[in-house]
SEFIKOL-644434 format. One record per atom (N, C-alpha, C): residue number from 1; residue in one letter; z negated, y, x. Coordinates in Angstrom, 3 decimals. Atoms other than C-alpha are relative to their C-alpha. Example, Ala and Ser with C-alpha at 12.3 -4.5 7.8 and 13.67 -1.06 7.14 Angstrom:
SEFIKOL-644434
R  nr rest        Z        Y        X
R   1    A    0.000   -1.190    0.890
R   1    A   -7.800   -4.500   12.300
R   1    A    0.000    1.200    0.900
R   2    S    0.060   -1.190   -0.820
R   2    S   -7.140   -1.060   13.670
R   2    S   -0.730    1.090   -0.770
***
This chain:
SEFIKOL-644434
R  nr rest        Z        Y        X
R   1    X   -0.160   -1.597    0.369
R   1    X    0.059    0.452    0.410
R   1    X    0.348    0.945    0.690
R   2    X   -0.048   -1.153   -1.231
R   2    X    0.686    3.380    1.568
R   2    X   -0.633    1.669   -1.305
R   3    X    1.004   -1.196    0.873
R   3    X   -1.967    6.096   -0.173
R   3    X    0.778    1.525    0.717
R   4    X   -0.080   -1.056   -0.858
R   4    X   -0.674    9.680    0.391
R   4    X   -0.377    1.661   -0.750
R   5    X    0.419   -1.152    0.117
R   5    X   -2.474   13.281    0.171
R   5    X    0.503    1.139   -0.332
R   6    X   -0.268   -1.214   -0.146
R   6    X   -1.254   16.605   -0.543
R   6    X   -1.459    1.118    0.386
R   7    X    1.157   -1.264   -0.207
R   7    X   -3.183   19.860    0.818
R   7    X    0.855    0.862    0.092
R   8    X   -1.023   -1.053   -0.302
R   8    X   -1.810   23.289    1.786
R   8    X    0.335    1.158   -1.513
R   9    X   -0.628   -0.577    1.319
R   9    X   -1.331   24.671   -2.149
R   9    X   -1.066    1.021   -0.214
R  10    X    1.350   -1.748    0.534
R  10    X   -3.259   28.267   -3.450
R  10    X    1.049    0.794   -0.662
R  11    X   -0.277   -1.048    0.578
R  11    X   -2.236   31.343   -4.343
R  11    X    0.866    0.945    0.980
R  12    X   -0.708   -0.496   -1.178
R  12    X    0.298   33.678   -2.683
R  12    X    0.924    1.047   -0.997
R  13    X   -0.762   -0.541   -0.119
R  13    X    2.437   36.272   -3.213
R  13    X    1.105    0.124   -0.298
R  14    X   -0.700    0.412    0.338
R  14    X    5.593   36.412   -4.302
R  14    X    0.890    0.740    1.380
R  15    X   -0.521   -0.221   -1.301
R  15    X    7.946   36.478   -1.228
R  15    X   -0.365   -0.545    1.539
R  16    X    1.146    0.656   -1.141
R  16    X    5.047   34.843    0.799
R  16    X    0.213   -1.124    0.577
R  17    X   -0.424    1.288   -0.191
R  17    X    4.902   31.735    2.353
R  17    X   -0.910   -0.765    0.190
R  18    X    1.330    0.949    0.010
R  18    X    2.783   28.287    2.090
R  18    X    0.444   -0.949    0.992
R  19    X   -0.622    1.436   -0.359
R  19    X    3.097   24.866    4.093
R  19    X   -0.865   -1.067   -0.475
R  20    X    0.666    0.694    0.656
R  20    X    2.344   22.176    2.109
R  20    X   -0.329   -1.713    1.482
R  21    X    0.573    1.915   -0.556
R  21    X    0.720   18.439    3.800
R  21    X   -0.098   -0.430   -0.501
R  22    X    0.000    1.295    0.698
R  22    X    1.124   15.150    2.904
R  22    X   -0.455   -1.245    0.945
R  23    X    0.755    0.830   -0.577
R  23    X   -1.186   12.734    4.523
R  23    X    0.292   -1.389   -0.679
R  24    X   -0.195    0.722    0.848
R  24    X   -0.283    9.345    4.132
R  24    X   -1.249   -1.139    0.869
R  25    X    0.523    1.078   -1.034
R  25    X   -2.327    6.165    5.377
R  25    X    0.916   -1.135    0.306
R  26    X   -0.867    0.869   -0.453
R  26    X   -1.337    2.655    6.388
R  26    X    0.751   -0.014    1.283
R  27    X   -1.004   -0.585   -0.734
R  27    X    0.825    1.812    8.851
R  27    X    1.016   -0.459    0.410
R  28    X   -0.781    0.322    0.153
R  28    X    3.284    0.911    7.222
R  28    X    1.065    1.295   -0.274
R  29    X   -0.691   -1.874    0.688
R  29    X    4.293    5.251    6.909
R  29    X    1.415   -0.205    0.426
R  30    X   -0.446   -0.044   -1.212
R  30    X    6.935    4.543    9.512
R  30    X    1.770   -0.627   -0.724
R  31    X   -0.517    0.854    0.936
R  31    X    9.040    2.276    7.025
R  31    X    0.604    0.618   -1.109
R  32    X    0.020   -1.126    1.361
R  32    X    9.666    5.351    4.205
R  32    X    0.218    0.852    0.776
R  33    X   -0.364   -1.133    0.532
R  33    X   11.727    7.731    3.709
R  33    X   -1.333    0.834   -1.091
R  34    X    1.174   -1.170    0.773
R  34    X    9.479   11.105    1.893
R  34    X    1.139    0.969   -0.436
R  35    X   -1.121   -1.475    0.094
R  35    X   10.419   13.471    0.130
R  35    X   -1.076    0.911   -1.443
R  36    X    0.539   -0.443    0.461
R  36    X    8.761   16.112   -2.325
R  36    X    0.809    0.172   -1.186
R  37    X    0.054   -0.485    1.414
R  37    X    8.743   17.006   -6.233
R  37    X   -0.860    1.055   -0.299
R  38    X    0.282   -0.985    0.748
R  38    X    7.394   19.556   -8.509
R  38    X    0.146   -0.183   -0.972
R  39    X   -0.223   -0.428    1.765
R  39    X    6.299   19.985  -11.818
R  39    X   -0.874    0.532   -0.938
R  40    X    0.828   -1.020    1.008
R  40    X    5.212   22.934  -14.148
R  40    X   -0.097   -0.218   -1.243
R  41    X    0.300    0.299    1.587
R  41    X    3.950   22.943  -17.536
R  41    X    0.789   -0.159   -0.466
R  42    X   -1.264   -0.042    1.325
R  42    X    6.396   21.359  -20.050
R  42    X    1.183   -0.229    0.757
R  43    X   -0.728    0.650   -0.069
R  43    X    8.634   20.725  -17.760
R  43    X    0.254   -1.083    0.681
R  44    X   -0.148    0.859   -0.226
R  44    X    9.992   17.502  -16.148
R  44    X   -0.239   -0.163    1.687
R  45    X    0.190   -0.528   -1.695
R  45    X    8.933   16.619  -12.091
R  45    X    1.442   -0.290    0.423
R  46    X   -1.201   -0.426   -0.551
R  46    X   11.965   17.696  -10.278
R  46    X   -0.011   -0.017    1.464
R  47    X   -0.174    0.412   -1.780
R  47    X   13.351   16.767   -6.910
R  47    X    0.010    1.559    0.910
R  48    X   -0.238   -0.650   -1.053
R  48    X   12.877   19.008   -4.008
R  48    X    0.883   -0.264    1.185
R  49    X    0.397    0.091   -1.248
R  49    X   13.235   18.008   -0.692
R  49    X    0.078   -2.262    0.346
R  50    X    0.119    1.493   -0.108
R  50    X   14.082   14.441    0.730
R  50    X   -0.117   -0.139    1.989
R  51    X    0.034    0.135   -1.272
R  51    X   13.537   13.222    4.589
R  51    X    0.125   -1.361    0.971
R  52    X   -0.093    1.460   -0.149
R  52    X   14.509   10.174    6.299
R  52    X   -1.003   -0.337    1.153
R  53    X    1.214    0.710   -0.534
R  53    X   12.326    7.537    8.419
R  53    X    0.120    0.632    1.194
R  54    X   -0.354   -0.845   -1.812
R  54    X   13.420    8.965   12.095
R  54    X   -0.519    2.322   -0.578
R  55    X   -0.142   -1.824    0.493
R  55    X   13.012   12.723   10.142
R  55    X    1.596    0.140    0.776
R  56    X   -1.096   -0.429    0.051
R  56    X   16.709   13.010   11.445
R  56    X    0.817    0.444   -0.829
R  57    X   -0.672   -0.566    1.740
R  57    X   18.002   13.899    7.997
R  57    X   -0.533    0.662   -1.227
R  58    X    0.834   -0.471    1.561
R  58    X   17.260   16.174    5.148
R  58    X    0.647   -0.583   -0.863
R  59    X   -0.361   -0.624    1.201
R  59    X   18.012   16.772    1.775
R  59    X   -0.206    0.589   -1.206
R  60    X    1.081   -1.171    0.244
R  60    X   17.622   19.705   -0.291
R  60    X    0.022    0.153   -1.484
R  61    X   -0.448   -0.892    1.355
R  61    X   17.707   20.818   -4.533
R  61    X    0.554    0.732    0.592
R  62    X   -0.617   -1.356    0.192
R  62    X   20.300   23.202   -4.574
R  62    X   -0.915    1.410    0.074
R  63    X    1.685   -1.108   -0.040
R  63    X   17.149   25.761   -5.947
R  63    X   -0.412    0.524    1.339
R  64    X    1.243    0.010   -0.770
R  64    X   15.885   25.579   -2.738
R  64    X    0.378    1.162    1.536
R  65    X   -0.843   -0.873   -0.626
R  65    X   19.102   27.877   -1.198
R  65    X   -0.704    0.214    1.565
R  66    X    0.602    0.047   -1.653
R  66    X   17.197   27.268    2.832
R  66    X   -0.869    1.178    0.318
R  67    X    1.318   -0.550    0.101
R  67    X   13.886   28.764    1.583
R  67    X   -0.731   -1.030    0.793
R  68    X    1.724    1.331    0.338
R  68    X   11.878   25.324    1.895
R  68    X    0.897   -0.782    1.349
R  69    X   -0.585    0.669   -0.664
R  69    X   12.258   22.802    5.094
R  69    X   -1.275   -1.278   -0.450
R  70    X    0.989    1.095    0.193
R  70    X   10.961   19.406    4.999
R  70    X   -0.046   -0.429    1.278
R  71    X   -0.323   -0.065   -1.578
R  71    X    9.962   18.357    8.296
R  71    X   -1.049   -1.863   -0.065
R  72    X    1.375    1.424    0.109
R  72    X    7.536   14.580    9.632
R  72    X   -0.680   -0.065    1.547
R  73    X    0.110   -0.041   -1.606
R  73    X    5.411   14.145   12.349
R  73    X   -0.608   -1.575   -0.186
R  74    X    0.220    1.197    0.223
R  74    X    5.413    9.979   12.786
R  74    X   -1.968   -0.079    0.059
R  75    X    1.478    0.334   -1.327
R  75    X    2.414   10.141   15.447
R  75    X   -1.298    0.170   -0.944
R  76    X    0.612    0.017    0.899
R  76    X    0.633   11.538   12.650
R  76    X   -0.453   -0.114   -1.359
R  77    X   -0.290    0.895    1.299
R  77    X    1.393    9.722    9.260
R  77    X   -0.097    1.069   -0.694
R  78    X    0.126   -1.433    0.913
R  78    X    2.246   13.372    7.964
R  78    X    1.337    0.628    0.033
R  79    X   -1.506   -1.017    0.773
R  79    X    5.391   15.273    6.003
R  79    X   -1.129    0.935   -0.117
R  80    X    0.429   -1.551   -0.125
R  80    X    5.041   18.874    5.843
R  80    X    1.140    0.798   -1.489
R  81    X   -0.772   -0.583    0.696
R  81    X    6.842   21.149    3.209
R  81    X    0.157    1.206    0.361
R  82    X    0.330   -1.557    0.004
R  82    X    7.192   24.737    4.592
R  82    X    1.615    0.627   -1.158
R  83    X   -0.321   -1.102    0.641
R  83    X    8.042   27.242    1.899
R  83    X    0.030    1.662    0.264
R  84    X   -0.508   -1.609   -0.700
R  84    X    9.574   30.885    2.832
R  84    X    0.519    0.454   -1.498
R  85    X   -0.607   -0.829    1.184
R  85    X   10.390   33.614    0.194
R  85    X    0.022   -0.610   -1.264
R  86    X    0.452    0.797    1.374
R  86    X    8.453   31.880   -2.665
R  86    X    0.513    1.475   -1.231
R  87    X   -0.619   -0.218    2.036
R  87    X    9.548   32.856   -6.721
R  87    X   -1.255   -0.286   -0.751
R  88    X    0.744   -0.447    1.407
R  88    X    7.060   33.268   -9.414
R  88    X    0.834   -1.510   -0.523
R  89    X   -1.229    2.004    0.641
R  89    X    9.765   30.001  -10.323
R  89    X   -1.146   -1.214    0.547
R  90    X    0.773    0.919   -0.513
R  90    X    8.113   27.904   -8.074
R  90    X   -1.106   -0.534   -0.004
R  91    X    1.337   -0.018    0.541
R  91    X    4.967   28.165   -9.658
R  91    X    0.084   -1.799   -0.421
R  92    X    0.532    1.004    0.620
R  92    X    3.824   24.031  -10.184
R  92    X   -0.912   -0.796    0.775
R  93    X    0.472    0.773   -1.173
R  93    X    2.170   21.097   -8.701
R  93    X    1.314   -0.778    0.439
R  94    X   -1.045    0.876   -1.370
R  94    X    3.977   19.476   -5.592
R  94    X   -0.909   -0.979    0.463
R  95    X    0.487    1.754   -0.269
R  95    X    3.553   15.762   -4.978
R  95    X    1.032   -0.045    0.731
R  96    X   -0.493    0.517   -0.743
R  96    X    4.965   14.125   -2.356
R  96    X    0.485   -1.718   -0.580
R  97    X    0.337    1.101    0.279
R  97    X    5.896   10.785   -2.342
R  97    X    1.042   -1.536    1.045
R  98    X   -0.384    0.992   -0.868
R  98    X    7.153    7.372   -0.519
R  98    X    1.457   -0.584   -0.729
R  99    X   -1.047    0.776    0.135
R  99    X   10.602    5.868   -0.353
R  99    X    0.597   -1.046    0.557
R 100    X   -0.311    0.660   -1.254
R 100    X   12.119    2.632    0.913
R 100    X    1.761    0.124    0.138
R 101    X   -1.141   -0.242   -0.075
R 101    X   15.808    4.380    0.046
R 101    X    0.032    1.357    0.027
R 102    X   -0.178   -1.629   -0.201
R 102    X   17.363    7.882    1.291
R 102    X    0.727    0.493   -0.243
R 103    X   -1.300   -0.934    0.281
R 103    X   19.123   10.466   -0.109
R 103    X   -0.139    0.388   -1.494
R 104    X    0.030    0.104    2.086
R 104    X   17.618    9.634   -4.147
R 104    X   -0.690    0.915    0.142
R 105    X    0.194   -1.263    0.280
R 105    X   16.934   12.722   -5.432
R 105    X   -1.089   -0.721   -1.731
R 106    X    0.587    0.022    0.837
R 106    X   15.471   10.203   -8.577
R 106    X   -1.526   -0.492    0.213
R 107    X    1.527    0.376    0.285
R 107    X   11.633    9.511   -9.630
R 107    X    0.196   -1.008    0.216
R 108    X    0.472    1.380   -0.278
R 108    X   11.908    6.294  -10.231
R 108    X    0.761   -0.549    1.112
R 109    X   -0.148    0.317   -1.132
R 109    X   13.231    5.834   -6.762
R 109    X   -0.698   -0.180    1.165
R 110    X    0.893   -0.353   -0.955
R 110    X   10.208    6.339   -5.172
R 110    X   -1.607   -0.906   -0.081
R 111    X    0.877    1.149    0.342
R 111    X    7.578    3.586   -4.793
R 111    X   -2.122    0.559    0.139
R 112    X    0.512   -0.617    0.180
R 112    X    4.727    5.869   -4.269
R 112    X   -0.196    1.434    0.122
R 113    X    0.063   -1.456    0.334
R 113    X    2.861    9.244   -5.145
R 113    X   -1.160    0.857    0.443
R 114    X    1.362   -0.077   -0.060
R 114    X    0.345   11.322   -4.438
R 114    X   -0.775    0.623   -1.224
R 115    X    0.619   -0.803    1.520
R 115    X   -1.975   13.184   -7.045
R 115    X    0.343    1.640    0.184
R 116    X   -0.341   -1.402    0.268
R 116    X   -0.456   16.986   -5.951
R 116    X   -0.988    0.781    0.247
R 117    X    0.645   -1.192   -0.372
R 117    X   -1.569   20.269   -4.690
R 117    X    0.332    1.021   -0.781
R 118    X   -0.653   -1.846    0.785
R 118    X   -1.076   23.594   -6.924
R 118    X    0.287    0.975    0.716
R 119    X   -0.591   -2.003   -0.548
R 119    X    1.344   26.599   -5.869
R 119    X   -0.054    0.530   -0.657
R 120    X    0.403   -0.866    0.931
R 120    X    0.749   29.241   -7.748
R 120    X    0.546    1.853    0.454
R 121    X   -0.433   -1.472   -1.041
R 121    X    2.963   32.721   -6.593
R 121    X   -0.005    0.293   -0.969
R 122    X   -0.026   -0.991    1.429
R 122    X    2.409   35.652   -8.756
R 122    X    0.799    1.026    0.406
R 123    X   -1.459   -0.893    0.796
R 123    X    5.071   38.847   -9.548
R 123    X   -1.429    1.215    0.728
***
């Protein structure tokens, strides 16, 4: 089993930045591609970003438009999401997740999920 714990959320003003972290337990972390999703009240959980096992390949949702960057440090069993130029519509609970396949943006393609961290962007 892979357990995931997110941190780094908080309240920021529009245009500001946050870096989210997702720490994984277990020794199988390096077998999994990792993704970030977000969910706002009344909305479906939506794909944000994905990174390959090695960290050499990334894939992003169109709405990110270069504002966000996903990375990973396999030595620390940790995945990051750097978020810049934040907008009020980015407000949501952000979840990290682990998948055995690369590049799939569907929720159903992910095997393990964290409980999420709240990001709130004020205007």
